[in-house]
C-alpha positions in Angstrom: -117.7 47.9 66.4 -118.7 50.9 68.3 -120.6 53.2 66.6 -119.2 57.3 67.5 -122.8 59.4 69.0 -123.0 62.2 67.4 -124.4 65.1 69.7 -126.8 67.0 67.9 -126.5 70.8 69.0 -130.4 72.4 69.0 -130.6 76.7 67.5 -131.1 76.8 70.9 -127.6 75.4 72.3 -125.2 76.8 69.2 -122.4 79.2 70.8 -122.1 81.8 68.7 -118.0 82.8 68.8 -118.5 86.0 67.0 -120.1 87.7 69.3 -117.8 86.3 72.4 -114.7 87.7 69.4 -116.5 91.1 69.3 -116.6 91.4 73.0 -113.3 90.8 73.2 -112.4 93.4 70.0 -115.0 95.8 72.8 -112.6 95.3 75.6 -109.1 95.2 74.9 -109.3 96.6 71.3 -110.9 100.0 71.9 -109.2 101.6 68.7 -109.2 98.4 66.2 -112.0 101.0 64.5 -109.3 103.7 63.6 -106.6 101.5 63.0 -108.3 99.4 60.3 -109.4 102.5 57.9 -105.6 103.9 58.2 -104.5 100.8 56.4 -103.9 101.2 53.2 -106.5 99.6 50.6 -105.1 97.7 47.5 -108.7 97.5 45.8 -110.6 99.8 43.2 -112.8 102.3 45.3 -115.3 101.9 43.6 -116.4 98.8 43.3 -115.7 97.7 46.4 -119.1 96.3 48.3 -117.4 96.2 51.4 -115.4 98.6 53.5 -111.7 97.8 54.4 -112.7 97.7 58.0 -115.2 94.7 57.3 -112.6 93.2 55.3 -110.3 92.7 57.6 -112.4 91.9 60.7 -113.4 88.8 58.9 -110.1 87.8 58.0 -109.3 88.4 61.6 -111.9 86.2 62.6 -111.7 83.5 60.4 -107.9 83.6 61.6 -108.9 83.3 65.4 -111.7 80.5 64.5 -108.9 78.9 62.8 -111.3 77.9 59.7 -109.7 75.7 57.3 -112.0 74.8 54.7 -114.8 77.2 53.0 -117.5 74.8 54.5 -116.6 75.7 58.1 -116.8 79.2 56.2 -119.8 78.5 55.2 -121.7 77.6 58.7 -120.4 80.0 60.5 -122.5 82.7 57.8 -125.4 83.7 59.7 -128.0 86.3 59.9 -126.7 87.1 63.9 -123.4 87.2 61.8 -124.6 89.7 60.1 -126.4 91.4 62.2 -123.2 91.9 65.2 -120.6 92.5 62.2 -123.1 95.3 61.2 -123.5 96.1 64.8 -119.8 96.6 65.7 -118.4 97.7 62.3 -121.6 100.9 61.9 -122.6 98.7 58.6 -125.7 98.2 57.3 -124.8 95.0 55.1 -126.9 91.9 53.9 -124.4 89.5 53.6 -121.6 87.8 54.2 -118.6 88.3 52.6 -118.2 84.9 50.3 -115.1 83.1 50.8 -113.5 83.6 47.0 -113.5 88.0 48.3 -112.0 87.4 51.5 -109.1 85.4 49.4 -108.4 87.7 47.0 -108.6 90.6 49.7 -105.8 88.9 51.7 -104.0 87.7 48.9 -103.0 91.8 48.3 -103.5 92.5 51.8 -99.4 93.6 51.6 -97.3 92.4 54.9 -96.4 96.1 56.5 -100.4 96.2 56.8 -100.3 93.2 59.1 -97.7 94.5 60.6 -99.0 97.8 61.7 -102.0 96.1 63.4 -100.2 93.5 64.9 -98.1 96.5 66.8 -101.0 98.5 67.5 -102.6 95.5 69.1 -99.6 94.5 71.3 -98.6 97.6 72.3 -102.5 98.1 73.6 -102.2 95.3 75.3 -98.9 96.3 77.0 -100.2 99.9 77.9 -104.0 98.5 78.9 -101.5 96.7 81.6 -103.6 93.5 80.3 -100.5 91.0 80.7 -98.8 92.7 83.8 -100.9 89.3 86.0 -98.8 87.2 84.0 -95.5 88.9 84.4 -92.7 87.1 85.9 -90.8 88.2 89.2 -92.9 91.5 88.5 -90.5 93.0 86.2 -90.4 90.3 82.9 -93.2 89.1 80.3 -93.7 85.9 79.2 -92.7 85.1 75.4 -94.4 83.1 74.0 -93.7 80.6 70.7 -96.6 79.4 68.4 -96.7 76.0 68.8 -99.8 74.8 67.8 -99.0 75.5 63.5 -100.9 78.7 63.2 -98.7 80.3 60.9 -97.7 76.9 58.7 -97.4 76.3 54.7 -98.0 74.0 52.9 -96.0 74.8 50.3 -92.0 76.8 50.6 -92.9 81.0 50.8 -89.6 81.5 50.9 -89.2 81.5 47.1 -92.3 83.1 46.3 
């Protein structure tokens, strides 16, 4: 019976995916700060520890990295992530938000806000001519359908 060998990753070898995430945001979505500040916030302002843009970026990061379990989120929480979030979002926080806080935020965040943000991101890519080299016959954009099951649910969400 063969045992699978685990590769031991040293601290120096770790890839900080959040660094790559912030580089992509800086390059392709320069106005994303102003977009997130214009979104409607359902939370009580006096009770909020984390600003709206911080919560939005944490949610996007969670989705982009395809984190499915709390354990994965806790492994991601590091001093380097806190430093990068503070630097990129111009905030001064000592901790990364708890998963339950993010979950509560995502439950109350309206679909209209997500639609606005997604529309502006796609519009930014098209206006920045990022996708022009992928046009078909230099005229048409290729429409991709998500086959990765990123947007699937275990429960029936139509009647909720």
